C-alpha positions as CSV (number, residue, x, y, z in Angstrom):
1,X,27.3,11.2,-3.6
2,X,27.5,13.5,-6.7
3,X,29.5,12.2,-9.6
4,X,31.3,14.6,-11.9
5,X,30.7,13.8,-15.5
6,X,33.2,15.2,-17.9
7,X,31.8,17.4,-20.6
8,X,31.2,15.8,-23.9
9,X,33.6,16.7,-26.7
10,X,31.7,17.9,-29.8
11,X,34.3,16.1,-32.0
12,X,35.9,12.9,-31.0
13,X,38.7,11.5,-33.3
14,X,40.2,8.0,-33.6
15,X,43.0,7.6,-36.1
16,X,42.7,4.4,-38.1
17,X,45.9,4.9,-40.2
18,X,48.3,7.8,-40.0
19,X,48.9,10.1,-42.9
20,X,52.2,11.8,-43.9
21,X,53.6,15.2,-43.0
22,X,52.6,17.8,-40.5
23,X,50.5,20.1,-42.7
24,X,46.7,20.2,-42.6
25,X,44.2,21.6,-45.0
26,X,42.7,25.0,-44.2
27,X,39.7,27.0,-45.3
28,X,39.6,27.4,-49.1
29,X,41.7,24.3,-49.8
30,X,40.2,21.8,-52.3
31,X,40.2,18.4,-50.7
32,X,39.8,15.0,-52.3
33,X,38.5,12.3,-49.9
34,X,36.5,9.2,-49.3
35,X,33.8,9.2,-46.5
36,X,30.9,7.3,-44.9
37,X,28.5,8.8,-42.4
38,X,26.5,6.6,-40.0
39,X,24.0,7.1,-37.2
40,X,24.9,5.9,-33.7
41,X,22.9,2.7,-34.4
42,X,25.4,1.9,-37.2
43,X,23.0,2.6,-40.1
44,X,25.0,4.2,-42.9
45,X,23.1,7.3,-44.3
46,X,25.7,8.8,-46.7
47,X,28.8,7.7,-48.5
48,X,30.8,9.0,-51.4
49,X,30.2,5.6,-53.0
50,X,26.4,6.5,-53.1
51,X,27.0,9.4,-55.5
52,X,25.9,9.0,-59.1
53,X,29.2,10.4,-60.5
54,X,31.0,7.8,-62.5
55,X,34.3,8.3,-64.4
56,X,34.7,7.2,-68.0
57,X,36.5,4.1,-66.8
58,X,33.5,3.1,-64.6
59,X,35.1,4.1,-61.3
60,X,33.7,6.5,-58.8
61,X,36.1,9.5,-58.3
62,X,36.8,10.7,-54.8
63,X,34.5,13.3,-53.2
64,X,35.8,16.8,-53.4
65,X,35.0,19.8,-51.2
66,X,36.3,23.2,-50.5
67,X,37.1,23.3,-46.7
68,X,34.9,25.9,-45.0
69,X,32.9,26.4,-48.2
70,X,29.6,25.6,-46.6
71,X,28.9,22.4,-48.6
72,X,29.1,20.2,-45.5
73,X,28.1,20.5,-41.8
74,X,30.6,22.3,-39.5
75,X,31.9,19.1,-37.8
76,X,32.8,17.6,-41.2
77,X,34.9,20.7,-42.0
78,X,36.5,20.5,-38.6
79,X,37.3,16.8,-39.0
80,X,39.0,17.4,-42.4
81,X,41.0,20.3,-41.0
82,X,42.5,18.0,-38.4
83,X,43.8,15.4,-40.9
84,X,47.1,14.8,-42.6
85,X,47.4,13.7,-46.2
86,X,46.7,10.0,-46.6
87,X,45.2,9.7,-43.1
88,X,42.1,7.7,-42.3
89,X,40.2,8.6,-39.2
90,X,36.8,7.9,-37.6
91,X,35.0,10.7,-35.8
92,X,32.0,11.0,-33.5
93,X,30.5,14.4,-34.2
94,X,27.9,15.7,-31.7
95,X,24.8,17.4,-32.9
96,X,26.0,20.9,-32.2
97,X,28.6,20.5,-35.0
98,X,26.2,18.4,-37.2
99,X,22.5,19.2,-37.8
100,X,21.7,20.3,-34.2
101,X,18.3,20.3,-32.6
102,X,16.5,20.4,-35.9
103,X,18.2,17.4,-37.4
104,X,17.6,16.6,-41.1
105,X,14.3,14.8,-40.8
106,X,13.6,12.1,-41.9
107,X,17.3,11.1,-42.5
108,X,18.7,12.5,-39.2
109,X,16.8,12.8,-36.0
110,X,16.9,16.1,-34.0
111,X,19.9,16.1,-31.7
112,X,21.6,13.1,-33.3
113,X,25.4,12.6,-33.3
114,X,27.0,11.3,-36.4
115,X,29.8,8.7,-36.9
116,X,32.0,9.7,-39.8
117,X,34.8,7.7,-41.4
118,X,37.1,9.9,-43.6
119,X,40.1,9.1,-45.7
120,X,41.8,12.3,-46.8
121,X,43.5,11.5,-50.1
122,X,45.0,14.9,-50.6
123,X,44.3,18.6,-51.2
124,X,45.2,21.6,-53.3
125,X,45.8,24.9,-51.5
126,X,43.6,27.6,-52.8
127,X,44.8,31.2,-52.9
128,X,42.2,33.8,-53.3
129,X,43.2,37.2,-54.6
130,X,42.8,39.9,-52.1
131,X,40.1,42.3,-53.0
132,X,39.5,45.7,-51.5
133,X,35.9,46.9,-51.2
134,X,35.6,50.6,-51.7
135,X,32.3,52.3,-50.7
136,X,31.5,55.8,-52.1
137,X,31.4,58.4,-49.4
138,X,28.2,58.2,-47.5
139,X,27.1,54.9,-48.9
140,X,27.5,51.6,-47.1
141,X,25.5,49.0,-49.0
142,X,26.4,46.1,-51.3
143,X,24.5,47.6,-54.3
144,X,27.2,50.4,-54.4
145,X,30.3,48.4,-54.0
146,X,33.2,49.1,-56.3
147,X,35.9,46.4,-56.6
148,X,39.4,47.6,-57.1
């Protein structure tokens, strides 16, 4: 007999410790966090503790990123967007939201899922000024953009 296998979720979340409040960071917010990324076998491949940045007092400051800014893979952004301030969660991020069929050889094999542990310390909302792009009549190329 055929067995129905439920579809795999591209992002699986387990809350380790709950944060505070109902708000969540959104694209453009500057987030401060701690993280560790491992392969399915348990081998850690990245951590904010591995960075060479050291404060004057000898401590390692938290990792900072702008959500949706393209500095991390899409699943990492999605994970951060789901968290409350002070929350610590573990995620299994499937390859389609990580490095996909190409991987990041030799560190990450093609098609690999990643296990990510994130503690969201907090964030600062970013407000970008609205800009209107005006194209001179008959021209529609970035070389001729006028910002107003």
